[in-house]
MIDOSE-1310 file (N, C-alpha, C; in nm, 2 decimals, decimal comma, always signed):
residues 78
mrhk	-0,74/-2,74/+0,07/-0,68/-2,63/-0,01/-0,62/-2,52/+0,08; -0,49/-2,47/+0,04/-0,44/-2,38/+0,14/-0,48/-2,24/+0,09; -0,48/-2,14/+0,18/-0,51/-2,00/+0,16/-0,39/-1,93/+0,15; -0,39/-1,83/+0,06/-0,28/-1,74/+0,06/-0,28/-1,62/+0,14
avfy	-0,17/-1,61/+0,22/-0,15/-1,49/+0,32/-0,04/-1,42/+0,29; -0,03/-1,28/+0,28/+0,09/-1,21/+0,26/+0,08/-1,11/+0,37; +0,21/-1,10/+0,44/+0,22/-1,02/+0,55/+0,32/-0,91/+0,51; +0,25/-0,79/+0,51/+0,35/-0,67/+0,47/+0,39/-0,59/+0,59
hagc	+0,52/-0,56/+0,60/+0,56/-0,46/+0,69/+0,68/-0,40/+0,65; +0,75/-0,31/+0,73/+0,86/-0,21/+0,70/+0,96/-0,24/+0,80; +0,98/-0,33/+0,88/+1,08/-0,36/+0,97/+1,08/-0,29/+1,09; +0,99/-0,19/+1,12/+0,98/-0,13/+1,24/+0,96/-0,22/+1,36
pvcv	+0,97/-0,19/+1,50/+0,95/-0,27/+1,62/+0,80/-0,32/+1,61; +0,71/-0,24/+1,58/+0,57/-0,28/+1,56/+0,55/-0,38/+1,46; +0,61/-0,38/+1,36/+0,59/-0,48/+1,24/+0,65/-0,60/+1,28; +0,77/-0,60/+1,33/+0,85/-0,73/+1,36/+0,78/-0,80/+1,47
eaeq	+0,72/-0,73/+1,56/+0,64/-0,79/+1,68/+0,52/-0,86/+1,63; +0,45/-0,79/+1,53/+0,34/-0,85/+1,47/+0,36/-0,98/+1,38; +0,48/-0,97/+1,29/+0,52/-1,07/+1,22/+0,55/-1,20/+1,33; +0,61/-1,18/+1,42/+0,65/-1,28/+1,53/+0,52/-1,35/+1,58
qlaq	+0,42/-1,26/+1,63/+0,31/-1,31/+1,70/+0,19/-1,36/+1,59; +0,17/-1,28/+1,50/+0,05/-1,31/+1,41/+0,09/-1,41/+1,29; +0,18/-1,34/+1,20/+0,21/-1,42/+1,07/+0,26/-1,55/+1,10; +0,35/-1,58/+1,21/+0,39/-1,69/+1,24/+0,29/-1,79/+1,30
aldp	+0,20/-1,75/+1,36/+0,11/-1,81/+1,42/+0,00/-1,89/+1,33; -0,01/-1,86/+1,21/-0,10/-1,91/+1,10/-0,05/-2,05/+1,08; -0,17/-2,14/+1,08/-0,13/-2,29/+1,04/-0,08/-2,31/+0,92; +0,04/-2,35/+0,90/+0,11/-2,38/+0,77/+0,03/-2,48/+0,69
arye	-0,05/-2,57/+0,74/-0,12/-2,65/+0,67/-0,25/-2,59/+0,60; -0,29/-2,48/+0,66/-0,40/-2,40/+0,61/-0,36/-2,29/+0,52; -0,23/-2,21/+0,54/-0,22/-2,09/+0,48/-0,07/-2,10/+0,43; -0,07/-2,06/+0,32/+0,08/-2,04/+0,24/+0,11/-1,88/+0,29
veiv	+0,21/-1,87/+0,37/+0,25/-1,73/+0,41/+0,36/-1,66/+0,35; +0,36/-1,55/+0,29/+0,45/-1,48/+0,23/+0,48/-1,35/+0,30; +0,61/-1,34/+0,36/+0,66/-1,21/+0,43/+0,71/-1,10/+0,32; +0,67/-0,99/+0,33/+0,72/-0,90/+0,25/+0,75/-0,79/+0,32
hlgd	+0,89/-0,74/+0,32/+0,96/-0,62/+0,39/+0,95/-0,53/+0,29; +0,87/-0,44/+0,29/+0,87/-0,32/+0,20/+0,97/-0,23/+0,20; +1,05/-0,23/+0,31/+1,18/-0,16/+0,31/+1,28/-0,20/+0,22; +1,28/-0,34/+0,22/+1,37/-0,42/+0,12/+1,33/-0,44/-0,01
argr	+1,19/-0,44/-0,02/+1,13/-0,49/-0,16/+1,03/-0,37/-0,20; +1,10/-0,26/-0,22/+1,02/-0,14/-0,25/+0,93/-0,16/-0,39; +0,96/-0,25/-0,47/+0,90/-0,28/-0,59/+0,76/-0,37/-0,55; +0,75/-0,39/-0,45/+0,61/-0,47/-0,39/+0,51/-0,36/-0,36
lada	+0,54/-0,22/-0,33/+0,46/-0,13/-0,28/+0,33/-0,13/-0,36; +0,33/-0,14/-0,49/+0,21/-0,13/-0,59/+0,14/-0,25/-0,55; +0,19/-0,37/-0,53/+0,12/-0,49/-0,49/+0,06/-0,46/-0,36; +0,11/-0,41/-0,26/+0,04/-0,39/-0,13/-0,07/-0,28/-0,15
esag	-0,05/-0,18/-0,23/-0,16/-0,09/-0,25/-0,28/-0,14/-0,32; -0,25/-0,23/-0,42/-0,36/-0,29/-0,50/-0,44/-0,38/-0,42; -0,39/-0,43/-0,31/-0,43/-0,55/-0,22/-0,52/-0,46/-0,11; -0,51/-0,33/-0,13/-0,59/-0,25/-0,03/-0,51/-0,23/+0,11
vrsv	-0,38/-0,25/+0,10/-0,30/-0,20/+0,22/-0,28/-0,06/+0,23; -0,31/+0,02/+0,34/-0,28/+0,15/+0,36/-0,17/+0,19/+0,45; -0,15/+0,08/+0,54/-0,03/+0,11/+0,65/+0,02/-0,03/+0,68; +0,12/-0,04/+0,73/+0,19/-0,16/+0,79/+0,20/-0,15/+0,94
palv	+0,20/-0,27/+1,01/+0,20/-0,41/+0,94/+0,05/-0,44/+0,90; +0,03/-0,52/+0,80/-0,09/-0,56/+0,76/-0,07/-0,70/+0,69; -0,19/-0,78/+0,72/-0,20/-0,90/+0,68/-0,31/-0,92/+0,57; -0,28/-0,97/+0,45/-0,38/-0,97/+0,34/-0,41/-1,16/+0,32
idgq	-0,53/-1,17/+0,36/-0,56/-1,33/+0,33/-0,65/-1,32/+0,24; -0,63/-1,42/+0,14/-0,72/-1,43/+0,02/-0,78/-1,31/-0,04; -0,70/-1,19/-0,03/-0,74/-1,06/-0,10/-0,78/-0,96/+0,00; -0,82/-1,01/+0,12/-0,87/-0,92/+0,22/-0,76/-0,86/+0,29
pfhi	-0,75/-0,71/+0,31/-0,64/-0,68/+0,40/-0,70/-0,65/+0,55; -0,62/-0,68/+0,64/-0,63/-0,67/+0,78/-0,50/-0,57/+0,83; -0,53/-0,46/+0,87/-0,44/-0,37/+0,93/-0,43/-0,39/+1,08; -0,31/-0,41/+1,11/-0,26/-0,46/+1,25/-0,18/-0,32/+1,31
nfga	-0,25/-0,27/+1,43/-0,19/-0,15/+1,49/-0,15/-0,05/+1,39; -0,04/+0,02/+1,41/+0,00/+0,11/+1,31/+0,15/+0,14/+1,32; +0,22/+0,10/+1,23/+0,37/+0,11/+1,22/+0,40/+0,23/+1,14; +0,34/+0,23/+1,01/+0,38/+0,34/+0,92/+0,27/+0,34/+0,80
alad	+0,25/+0,46/+0,76/+0,15/+0,47/+0,65/+0,24/+0,42/+0,52; +0,15/+0,35/+0,42/+0,24/+0,31/+0,30/+0,28/+0,44/+0,23; +0,23/+0,55/+0,23/+0,29/+0,66/+0,16/+0,42/+0,71/+0,24; +0,44/+0,67/+0,34/+0,56/+0,71/+0,41/+0,68/+0,63/+0,36
lr	+0,64/+0,52/+0,30/+0,74/+0,41/+0,27/+0,80/+0,46/+0,12; +0,73/+0,54/+0,04/+0,77/+0,58/-0,08/+0,89/+0,67/-0,09
């Protein structure tokens, strides 16, 4: 069974580095990874908030948010 992972970011250097190092490192046989650039997909902000994301970059695996470093607060993306 593959797990669902969603990587939320805003395109900042911290976010891009986290995407390259972390999100792409997940085993595709175990994780279905979706990359969501909240700067381009502002309609997904509500999804991120309801998943518990408070800042980006963040990785949500099976509904559990993991905040990585600090690029921007979700409120700043509105």
